[in-house]
Structures are given as structure tokens and as C-alpha cells.
C-alpha positions in Angstrom: -9.8 -35.9 30.9 -13.0 -33.8 30.8 -14.9 -34.1 27.5 -14.6 -31.1 25.2 -17.8 -29.2 25.1 -19.5 -28.8 21.8 -18.9 -25.0 21.6 -15.2 -25.5 22.1 -15.1 -28.2 19.4 -16.7 -25.8 16.9 -14.1 -23.1 17.7 -11.2 -25.5 17.3 -12.7 -26.8 14.0 -13.1 -23.2 12.7 -9.6 -22.4 13.6 -8.3 -25.4 11.7 -10.4 -24.5 8.6 -9.5 -20.9 8.6 -5.7 -21.5 9.0 -3.9 -21.4 5.7 -0.3 -22.3 4.7 1.8 -19.2 3.9 3.3 -19.3 0.4 1.4 -22.4 -0.8 -0.8 -21.7 -3.9 -4.4 -22.9 -3.9 -5.7 -23.4 -7.4 -9.3 -23.5 -8.8 -11.0 -20.9 -6.6 -14.0 -19.6 -8.4 -14.7 -15.9 -7.8 -18.3 -14.8 -7.8 -17.8 -11.0 -7.2 -15.5 -8.2 -6.2 -16.1 -6.0 -3.1 -14.5 -3.0 -1.6 -12.4 -2.5 -4.7 -9.8 -5.2 -4.0 -11.5 -8.1 -2.2 -12.5 -11.2 -4.1 -15.4 -13.3 -2.9 -15.3 -17.0 -3.8 -18.1 -19.4 -4.3 -17.2 -20.9 -1.0 -17.7 -17.5 0.8 -14.0 -16.8 1.3 -12.9 -13.2 1.2 -9.5 -12.8 -0.6 -7.8 -9.4 -0.2 -5.2 -8.5 -2.8 -1.9 -7.9 -0.9 0.4 -4.9 -1.2 -2.0 -2.5 -2.8 -4.7 -0.1 -1.8 -7.3 2.4 -2.9 -6.8 5.8 -1.2 -10.5 6.7 -1.6 -13.8 4.7 -1.7 -14.8 6.9 -4.6 -12.5 4.9 -6.9 -13.6 1.4 -5.9 -16.0 0.9 -8.8 -13.4 1.3 -11.6 -11.1 -1.2 -9.8 -13.9 -3.7 -9.3 -14.9 -3.5 -13.0 -11.3 -4.0 -14.1 -10.8 -7.0 -11.8 -14.2 -8.5 -12.8 -13.4 -8.2 -16.5 -9.9 -9.8 -16.0 -11.3 -12.7 -14.1 -14.3 -13.2 -16.4 -15.6 -16.2 -14.3 -12.2 -17.9 -14.4 -11.0 -19.6 -11.1 -7.9 -17.9 -9.6 -4.9 -19.4 -8.0 -4.4 -17.9 -4.5 -1.1 -17.6 -2.7 -1.6 -16.6 1.0 0.8 -14.3 2.7 -0.7 -14.7 6.2 -1.5 -17.9 8.0 -4.9 -16.6 9.3 -7.5 -14.1 8.2 -7.0 -10.4 9.1 -9.3 -8.7 11.5 -11.9 -8.2 8.8 -12.0 -11.9 8.0 -10.1 -11.7 4.8 -7.2 -13.9 3.6 -4.4 -11.6 2.3 -2.3 -12.7 -0.6 -1.6 -12.8 -4.3 -4.0 -13.9 -7.0 -3.0 -15.4 -10.3 -5.1 -16.0 -13.4 -5.1 -19.3 -15.3 -2.7 -17.8 -17.9 -0.2 -16.8 -15.2 -1.0 -13.1 -14.9 -0.6 -11.6 -11.5 -3.8 -9.9 -10.6 -2.4 -7.6 -7.9 0.2 -6.2 -10.3 -2.2 -5.8 -13.2 -4.4 -3.6 -11.1 -1.5 -1.3 -10.3 -0.2 -1.4 -13.9 -3.7 -0.3 -15.0 -3.4 2.8 -12.8 -6.3 1.7 -10.6 -4.5 1.0 -7.3 -1.4 2.2 -5.4 1.4 0.2 -3.8 0.7 0.5 -0.1 4.3 0.7 1.2 3.9 -2.0 3.7 7.0 -3.8 2.5 5.7 -7.1 1.3 7.7 -9.6 -0.8 6.6 -8.0 -4.1 6.8 -4.3 -3.2 9.7 -3.6 -5.6 7.6 -5.0 -8.5 4.6 -3.1 -7.4 6.5 0.2 -7.2 8.0 -0.4 -10.7 4.5 -1.0 -12.1 3.2 2.0 -10.4 6.0 4.2 -11.8 5.2 3.0 -15.3 1.5 3.5 -14.9 2.2 7.1 -13.7 4.6 7.8 -16.5 2.1 6.5 -19.1 -0.9 8.3 -17.5 -2.9 5.1 -17.0 -6.2 4.9 -15.2 -6.3 7.2 -12.2 -2.9 8.7 -13.2 -4.4 10.4 -16.2 -4.8 14.1 -16.1 -7.6 14.9 -13.7 -7.5 11.4 -12.3 -7.7 10.6 -8.5 -3.9 9.8 -8.2 -1.3 12.5 -7.9 2.0 13.2 -6.1 1.9 16.2 -3.9 4.8 18.7 -3.5 6.3 18.7 0.0 7.4 22.4 -0.1 5.2 24.3 -0.2 2.8 21.5 0.5 -0.1 21.3 -1.9 -1.6 17.9 -1.1 -4.6 16.7 0.9 -4.8 16.2 4.7 -6.5 13.3 6.4 -6.1 10.7 3.8 -3.5 8.4 2.1 -1.1 10.3 -0.2 2.2 10.4 -2.0 4.5 13.3 -1.4 7.9 14.2 -3.1 10.4 16.8 -1.9 13.9 17.5 -0.7 14.6 17.2 3.1 15.6 20.5 4.5 16.6 19.3 8.0 16.5 16.3 10.3 15.7 17.0 14.0 15.1 15.1 17.2 12.7 16.2 19.8 11.7 14.2 22.9 11.1 10.6 21.6 10.6 11.5 17.9 12.8 12.0 14.8 11.5 14.5 12.3 12.3 15.1 8.6 11.4 18.7 7.8 10.9 20.1 4.3 11.1 23.8 5.1 13.0 25.9 7.6 9.8 26.7 9.5 8.7 23.2 10.7 5.4 24.7 12.0 4.0 25.1 8.6 5.8 22.6 6.4 5.1 19.0 5.5 6.8 16.9 8.1 7.6 13.2 8.4 8.0 11.8 11.9 8.7 8.5 13.6 9.5 7.1 17.0 13.2 7.1 17.8 12.9 3.5 18.8 12.1 2.6 15.2 15.2 4.2 13.6 17.4 1.1 14.0 14.9 -0.9 12.0 15.3 1.5 9.0 19.1 1.3 9.4 18.9 -2.5 9.0 17.7 -2.0 5.4 20.2 0.8 4.6 18.0 3.8 5.4 20.0 6.1 7.7 17.2 8.6 8.5 19.5 10.9 10.5 21.5 11.7 7.4 18.7 12.5 4.9 19.1 16.3 4.9 19.5 17.4 1.3 18.2 14.2 -0.1 15.2 14.1 -2.4 12.6 11.4 -1.6 9.1 10.2 -2.2 7.0 9.0 0.8 3.6 7.4 1.0 1.2 6.9 3.9 -1.7 8.4 5.8 -1.4 12.2 6.2 -2.8 14.0 9.2 -2.3 17.3 10.9 0.3 18.0 13.7 1.4 21.6 13.6 1.0 21.3 9.8 0.6 18.3 7.4 2.2 15.3 9.1 3.0 11.7 8.0 4.0 9.2 10.7 6.5 6.8 9.2 6.0 3.2 10.2 7.8 1.0 7.6 10.9 1.4 5.4 8.8 0.5 2.4 7.1 3.9 2.7 10.2 5.8 1.5 11.9 5.9 -1.9 15.1 7.8 -2.4 15.1 9.8 -5.6 18.4 11.6 -5.9 19.2 9.9 -9.2 15.6 10.2 -10.4 14.7 13.6 -12.0 11.6 15.4 -10.8 8.4 14.1 -12.6 7.0 16.4 -15.2 5.3 14.0 -17.5 1.8 14.0 -16.0 -0.5 16.9 -15.2 -1.4 15.4 -11.8 2.2 15.0 -10.5 3.9 17.7 -8.5 1.3 20.3 -9.2 
């Protein structure tokens, strides 16, 4: 056998060091600072990204960083990884717990300083419940004039080219070429529209979401909104949709359904 070259040895050693065990908690990780709003930097130089949540704008990073820094207050965190290797930015993604058992990811959402990302992680239901309560109570960025709001689908009054939450009643469902579309007005060329590849429909059906039969249903959707013959959100995961037929329209906060 040919001897392993030094460079190869280093690469193998790094791969072993960087690999983590999914679901296994690592205790006593001192955090020295918070970056990018939701990334913890440990004294060992590890970058820990809080899973299941996001900040839709860099403008609101500082409040989130201050909130997290005050909660940690130099205490070590217990880290539970959700991926066995770092993401493409070199971050370990998972859940952080404080010494008293508090779940840091959830507390940031409960404080109205981050949104559930809709990626469908193991704690998404808890994050959505915390987000609803923060919105109802006007916490953090959900306060009147804050950065968080839910846009109305018809007529659409939200932003384009950014992450957003939109509520409305589906007017029709259509298929064209390889896409399925959820339209919120009769004229699909000017309404807010949700679209996804027809090949993904079965994956939604597996979790009880029959997208072809959503006409007349009221829903909330979250994701990155662009422009395609009008404001358009491409659906990628079932966790992006919440059915709201039994949930009355929100009126309790000035930044909801304006």
C-alpha cells in the first residue's frame, strides 16, 4: 500500500473532527459572541447556527444578537446537532439549550425577533406556535411598525424580492406545463401566485396536503417572494404552508393583513 500523503492525512483528520453525531447533545460549549443574528461563535472557533428560524432582513440582526447575548450571559450552551456535517458556510446547524433548560431557538422566536423558516425541521410545530403567540402579543418585531408583518394575498400588498408571510384564500388551482399554480385572484397575471414543480406534488400528499384541492381554502404561506408575471412564491417544502380555515383572519396587530 502506498503511504498516505500528508495533505490527504490532514483532510481526513479534518473530516473526522468536523463530523458530528445527529441528535446527540454536547454540553459546556462557551459562546464568545453572536454573528449574523443567529450564529453562535464558541471559544473553540465553532460556528453554531440556530436551526429552524431566520431573519428576513440584515437590518434586524442587531436586536436578535443583543437578545441572544443577554440570554447566554457568558454561560456555556448545550448543543444538539441536526446535521452530521457543517453547512456550506461552515456552520453546525442545530438547537441550543441554556443551563436552565431553556431552548434558545424558541426563545428568539417567542421574543418576536426571528421567524420560523418553514423548512420542516423536527421542532417546526413548536416554532410556529411560538411565532403565533409573539404575533398575537405584539412582541419584538411584531409590534406596530416592526419589521414583521403578514401580507394580504389579494390584492397583494407585500414586498417582492425577499422573505415574506402571506395570507389569503385560494381562488383557483391550475396546471401549466410542468408546474402547479395556486392563484389568489381571477387574473393570474397580476395576483399573488404560489407555484411548484408537478413532480413535487406527491411529496405534499404524503403529509396530507392535497394541493390540487385547495381552491376556496384559506392559508398562510412563507418563503422567498420574487416576480413572475406578478408576485410569485415557489413552494419547496410542506412546512411552508399552514391551512387556516378554522383560524379567523388576524386583526390584533397593526402590521398584520394591512
